[in-house]
N, C-alpha and C positions, 0 to 999 in steps of 0.2 A: 417531388413536384405533384401538385394536385391536378389530375387530368381534366377535371370539370372546369378548371379556371383557364384552360388553354384559350389563347386569343385567336387562333386560326387553325384551319385544317385544309390540306390539299390531298386529294385522292387520285389514284390511277395515274400517277406520274412515273416517268422513267428517270429514277434517281441516279445521279452520278455523285456518290457520297465522297469520294476521294479519301475515305477514312483510313485506309490501310497505307502502309509505306509505299506501295506500288499499285498501279492500276487505277481504273476508274471507280471501282467499288460499286458496281451497278446493282440496283434493285429494279427489276423489270417493270413490275406493277406495284409501285410503292405509294406510301402515304406518309405525310409529315405533319405534326401538330406542334404548336408553339404557344407559350404564355410568357408574359412579362419580358419579351424580347429574347427568350431563350428557347431552343428546341426541346420540347417536352417528350416527344416520342417520334420514332420513324421506323419503318419496316414495311414488309409486304402489306398491301391494302387488305388482303384477306385475313391478316392477323391483327388488325386494329382492335384494341381492347374495347369492350362494351362501354367502358367508362366514357368513351368519346362519342357515343351514339347521339347525344344531345347536340353535337356540333355538325352532324351530317346534313342537317337542313340548310346550313349556311356554308357548307364546305365547297371549295372549288374543285370541280372535276377536270383534271388535266387532259383526259382523253388520250393518254399515252405520250404527252409532250415531255420534253426533257426538262428536268429541274436540277440545278447545280447550286453550289454555294455562290454568294455574291462575289463578283470579281473585285480584285484589289489592284489598283494602279499605284505602284510603290515608288515611282520616280516621275514627278512632273515639275514643271516650272510655269504653271498656268496663270499665275497672278502677274500681270504686266500690263503696260499701256503701249499703244501703237502696234505696228507690224513691220515686217522687213521683207515685203514682197520684192522690193527693188534688188535686194541682195540675192534673192533667188534667181532673178534675171541675170545679175552679174556673174554668178557662178556658172550659169548655163552658157555664158559668153567666154568662159575660161578663167575667171578670177577664182583663186583659192579662198577657202574659209579663213586661213591664216592671213593672207594678204588683205582681205577685207577688214579683218579685225585690227591689223596693224595700221590701217589707214583711218581708223576712228569709227569704223562700222562695227558690226557684230554686237557683242554684249553691250558695249558702251553706247551704241545707238538706242538700245532699249532702255538703258539707264537714264538717258536724257528725257525720254518720254515718260518714264515711270516717276522720276523725280517731280515732273511737272503736274502729275495727276494727284488730286486729293483722294481721300479714302472712299468717298461716295463714287467718284468717277472710276476708281480702280476696281471697286466691287462690280459696278455696272459692266465694265469691260470684261471682267473675268468670269462672271456667273454663266454666260452662255457656253463657255468652254467646259465648265464643270457640268452643266446640264447635259451637254452632249455625251460626256463620259457616263453620267448617271443613266441616260436613256440607253446606253450600250451595255448596261448590266453592272456598272461599277458601284459598289456600296461602301468602299473604304478607299481613301485617296490621300496620297502624300503630296504636299505642296512645299516647294523650296522658296526661300527669299533669294536675294542675290542680284536683283535688277534695280536697286536704288544705290547701294554701296555708300550710304551714309546712315547714321543711326535713326533719324526721323523717318526716312523712307523705308528702311528695312522694318521698322516697327509698324508702319502702315501696311506693308505687304503681309506681315505675319498676322496682323489683326484681321485683314481682309480674308486671309486663308481660314481663320477661325470662323468668321462670319459666314463664309460659304458653307461650312459644315452645318451651322445652325439653320441657315436658309433652306438647305436642301434635305435636311434630316438624315445626313450621313456623317460618318466619322472622318475628320480630316486630321492627319498628322503633319505637324509643321517641322521644317528643317531650316536652320540658319545656314545659308551659303554665303557667308561674308567674304570668303576668299574665292570669289568667282572671277573677278577681273580687277585690275588696279585702276581706281578712279583718277581722272585727270588731275585733280588738285593734289594728289600724292605722287605725281609722275616721277619725281626725283627723290621720293621719300618712302621707298618700299617698306623698309624696316619699321618706320613710324606707323604705316597703315596696318601692317600685321599686328603690331603691338596694340593698336587701337581696337582692332577686332577682338583680340584675345583677352585684353585686360579691362576693356570698357564695355563694348557692345554685348559680348557674350554674357557676362555676369548680369548686366542690366536686363537683357531680354529674358534670361532665365528667371530672374526674380519676378518679372512681369507675367510669367507663366506662358510665354509665347514660343518656347523652343522645346521640341521633343527629341531632336537629334541635331548633329552638326555635320556639315559637309564641306568639301573644298574641291577646287578644280586643279588637280596636280598635273600640270602640263607645261610645255615650253612657253606657250602664250598665256599661261595662267600663273600658278605658283609652284615653287620648288618643293622638293621633298622636305627640306629643312623647315621651310615656312609652314608647310602642312603639319609637320610634326609639332611645331609650337602650338598650333591651334588644337591639335588632338590632346596634347598634354593639358591645356586649359580646360577642354571639355571633360576630360577624365577627372580633373580636380573637382568639377561640379557634379559628377556622377551622370553625365550625359553620354549616350551612345554616339558613335560616329559612323559615317559612311563616306565613300570617296569616289569622285570621278577619276577613274584610274586607267592609265595606259590606252587612252582613246586614239591619240594621234602619234604618240611615240612611247617608248618603253622607259619610263622613269622609275620603274619598279614600284609603281603605285599599288599593285595588288599585294605585294609583300608588305608594304607599309600599312595598308589597311588591315591585313591579317595580324600584324604586330600589335595593333590596338584592338584586336577582336572586333573589328568593324561589323556592323549589321550586314553591310553589303559593299562590294566593290563593283563599280558600274562602268559599262562600256567594254573594256578589256580586249579590244581588237589587237593590241600589241603586247599582251601579256605573254611571258615566256613560261617554260616548264617549271622554273623555280617559283614563279608567282602562283601557278596553279597548285603546286604542292603546299605552298603556304596557306592558300585559301582552304584547302582540304583539312589541313591540320588545325586551323582556327575555327572551322565550322562557319566561315563567312559565306554568305550567299553571293553568287555571281549574277549580277543584274544585267541582262541582255537588253539592248536598246536598238532594235533594228530600224526604227524610224529615222534616226540620225544617220545611220549607216546608209540607208537608202537615199536620203536627201542629199548627202554629201557625195554620193556615188563612190563610196569607198570600195576597195577590192580586197583588203586584208581582213579576213574573217576572225572573229574571236575563236579561241582554241576549244571549240565545242567538243571534239573527240576526247581531248585531254581532260576537260572538265567532267565529261561523262565518265571516263575511265576512273578518275579520282573520286567519283561520287560527290562532287561539289554540287549542292543544290542550285538550280538555275531558275531564276525568276525572269519574267518578261514584263516590260513597262513601255508606256508611250514615249516618255521623255518630252511630253508636250511642251514646246517652247516656240518663241517667235522666229528663231533663226534657223535651226538645224532640224527641227522635228515639229512642224505645225500639224500635228497628228491628233485628232480628236476622237479616235476610236481604238480602244484596247483590243477589240477583236481583230482589227486590221493589223495591229502590232503582232498579234498571235499568228496571223497568216504570214506576215513578213518573217517572223522567227522560223516558221516551218520552211518557207520557200527560199529565203536567203541564207539562213543559218543551218538548215537541215534538222531542226527539231521535229519530233513526231507531234501529232495533235495531242497526244496524252501529255508529253512534256510541256507543250505550250499551255494546256489547261492547268496543269499543276503549277506552272510558272506564274499564273495570274491568280492563284488561289493559295495552295499550301505553302509554296516557297515565297510568294509575295508577302504573306502574313508573317513568315519568319523574318523577312527582310525589314519588317516594321516592328519586330518584337511583340507581335500580337498573337498569342497562342489560343485565343478564344474564337477564331474564325478561320475561313479558308477550307473547311471541311464540313460535312453534315454528320453530326453526332449529337446524341442527347447531352444537354447541358451547354452546348456551344451557342454562340450568338446566332439568332435567327436572321441571318443575311441570306436571302434566297433569290434566285432568278428562275422564272418559268419562261421557257424559250419557245418560239415557233420553229421547233426542230425536234427531232427524235433521237439522234445519235450525237454523242459528245464531239466527234470529229467535225461535225457541221460548224461548230463555233470557229474553227480555224479555216474551214473550207470556203464558206461564203465570204466574199469580199465586199464590205459595205452593206448598205441596206439596214433595215430594222428587224432584228430577230427577238429582242427582249419583249416578251408579252406582259409580264408582271415583274416588278422589282420591289423586294421587301427588305428593309433595313431595320435591324433590331425589332423585328416583328411588326413594323408599320409599313404599309404600302407607300412607296415614294414615286413609282411610275405605274 
């Protein structure tokens, strides 16, 4: 790399590089330079090569502020229409999530609203949610479909997800969640619906370039392991990676099923057993922790954190931003919840939204600060990495840079 062509320089920052396998990788008084969207140099400010002297006049002096990799929210459902605040009230009055869903609420309520929205309206409804995550330091975002449950609507959702990335200047990874709920028109034809998703929707959307990964809701109120397996076989035939909503409300051995297909991640995991943890460890699948839905649903059964930690399963943290069980628009609040509710350390939480979240999206060019990696950076109104999990709410991100370009 030509140092003179670097596009930016930050001096006197407290760098949390996360570059090693463990720890924050701190550089107390650090500098970082980038060009063409990639990190060109980083290290102690005192050791900045003279080749960068021409950039000092326009460099940002961080005055000891914390600088980290851009955060990665690797599990969201943020493209949808409408809201479900009434269901929030119903749950507080004693109704269960499952009872609401079986009565026609839940996911199917959002399906009705999302099907009624055109692409322009869907984009207008979804952009504020994405902007809130961006303002909180998120520079890479995963967005799932699954709230239209017909091919035209799922196509609109995935197109809107792509447009959000273009609009905000960040990378959006798209996931087809066709097996999210059974739409009413297929009420007595489950097998036909699964076949439609596997043999029609998935190949079509893949050809359109709208699918980066495939997901399913493997649950008693969702889809069985056999139905999920059929979808994963179809995804594998197209060379698409899979991930899975696994073992959230009951143990259908979803973690083991995800591991069998070398899934990028198995998500939720509140009911995962020891065999599931062992399978994840053997497969190298990321455990995606979603404390927002755990909190909203007032669950009491914790994911097997100690077992995951002991088996050295990488643990990512995400918002699960969705209209029903996690109306959460802050990845930092999710980090705090992961620490407070699940017992993660602030270090585990930060690595969970950087290093391990990048792995959960199969993106090996970000999530750490190292020469040659993508210049996704956040300069914070903080000095210690633990503050990102410690403060609840508020605005901490001072400057957000995605691929070398300032976006906040």
